C-alpha positions as CSV (number, residue, x, y, z in Angstrom):
1,M,34.5,-7.5,13.3
2,L,34.9,-8.4,9.7
3,V,32.5,-11.1,10.4
4,A,29.8,-8.9,11.8
5,L,30.1,-6.4,8.9
6,G,29.8,-9.3,6.3
7,C,26.7,-10.3,8.2
8,A,25.1,-7.2,8.2
9,S,25.7,-6.6,4.6
10,G,23.8,-9.7,3.6
11,H,20.5,-8.2,4.7
12,L,21.0,-5.4,1.9
13,P,19.2,-5.7,-1.3
14,A,21.5,-6.7,-4.1
15,Q,21.4,-3.3,-5.8
16,L,22.9,-1.6,-2.8
17,H,25.8,-3.9,-2.2
18,G,28.9,-1.7,-2.7
19,Y,26.9,1.5,-2.3
20,A,27.8,4.3,0.2
21,V,24.9,6.7,0.9
22,V,25.0,10.5,1.4
23,V,23.3,11.6,4.5
24,E,23.1,15.2,5.5
25,E,22.7,15.0,9.2
26,K,20.8,18.2,9.4
27,D,17.8,17.4,11.6
28,T,16.5,14.6,13.8
29,Q,15.1,12.6,11.2
30,S,18.1,12.6,9.0
31,I,20.3,11.7,11.9
32,E,18.1,8.6,12.9
33,L,18.1,7.5,9.3
34,A,21.8,7.7,9.1
35,R,21.9,5.9,12.5
36,A,19.6,3.0,11.3
37,M,21.6,2.6,8.0
38,R,24.7,2.2,9.9
39,E,23.3,-0.4,12.1
40,Q,22.1,-2.4,9.0
41,G,25.7,-2.4,7.7
42,I,25.1,0.4,5.1
43,K,28.3,2.8,4.8
44,V,27.0,6.4,5.5
45,R,28.7,9.5,4.2
46,P,28.0,13.2,5.1
47,R,28.7,14.4,1.6
48,V,29.8,13.3,-1.9
49,R,33.5,12.7,-2.6
50,G,34.9,12.4,-6.3
51,G,36.6,9.3,-7.2
52,S,34.8,7.2,-4.7
53,G,33.0,4.1,-5.5
54,P,29.2,3.8,-6.2
55,T,27.2,6.3,-4.0
56,A,23.5,7.1,-3.6
57,V,21.9,9.9,-1.8
58,L,19.2,9.8,0.4
59,I,15.8,11.4,-0.2
60,Y,13.0,11.4,2.5
61,F,9.5,12.8,2.5
62,T,5.8,12.0,3.8
63,F,2.9,11.9,1.7
64,S,-1.0,11.5,2.0
65,D,-3.6,11.2,-0.8
66,P,-6.0,14.2,-0.7
67,G,-9.1,13.9,1.4
68,P,-10.3,13.2,4.7
69,G,-8.9,10.1,6.6
70,Q,-6.2,9.3,4.3
71,P,-3.3,7.7,5.7
72,L,0.2,9.4,6.0
73,W,3.1,7.6,4.5
74,F,6.8,8.0,5.1
75,H,9.0,7.5,2.1
76,I,12.7,7.0,1.4
77,R,14.5,7.0,-1.9
78,L,18.2,6.2,-2.6
79,A,19.3,7.8,-5.8
80,D,22.5,7.0,-7.5
81,T,24.5,10.3,-7.5
82,R,25.9,9.5,-11.1
83,S,22.8,8.7,-13.0
84,G,20.0,9.8,-10.7
85,E,18.4,6.3,-11.0
86,I,16.5,5.1,-7.8
87,V,18.7,2.1,-6.5
88,G,16.6,1.5,-3.2
89,A,13.1,2.7,-2.0
90,A,10.7,2.0,1.0
91,T,7.4,3.2,2.2
92,I,5.9,2.9,5.7
93,P,2.8,4.1,7.2
94,L,2.7,6.7,9.7
95,D,0.8,5.3,12.7
96,S,1.1,4.8,16.3
97,L,4.1,2.7,15.9
98,T,6.2,5.4,14.0
99,V,5.5,8.3,15.9
100,T,9.3,9.1,16.9
101,P,12.0,10.0,14.3
102,R,14.0,6.8,15.7
103,A,10.9,4.5,15.2
104,R,10.4,5.9,11.7
105,A,14.0,5.5,10.7
106,V,14.3,1.9,11.9
107,A,11.0,0.8,10.2
108,A,12.0,2.6,6.9
109,I,15.5,1.1,6.9
110,K,14.2,-2.4,7.7
111,A,11.5,-2.2,4.9
112,L,14.5,-1.1,2.7
113,A,16.8,-3.9,3.8
114,P,14.5,-6.8,5.0
């Protein structure tokens, strides 16, 4: 089991090593994002705990430039809970491959931790 966790954490960007990520699992998308993070070896917590190690909070949103025919993008950001600094980020296009919350979550977390 330790070997599997060690290998999974090897896929994380260096700036995320040692971080836990706070994800309030309140809707389908946040539940799937938390699940995809756990599958990549990222420690996920439901809330901030005082006295714990480095912690980031998950922020996610969709965005499209104004105008007809502009693509819609799904963004995730991981912000350090102490400094507010963005310690991880990924953006994926919302298209026919990312229709479901699960597909969006998996694609976004893979983009975060290739």
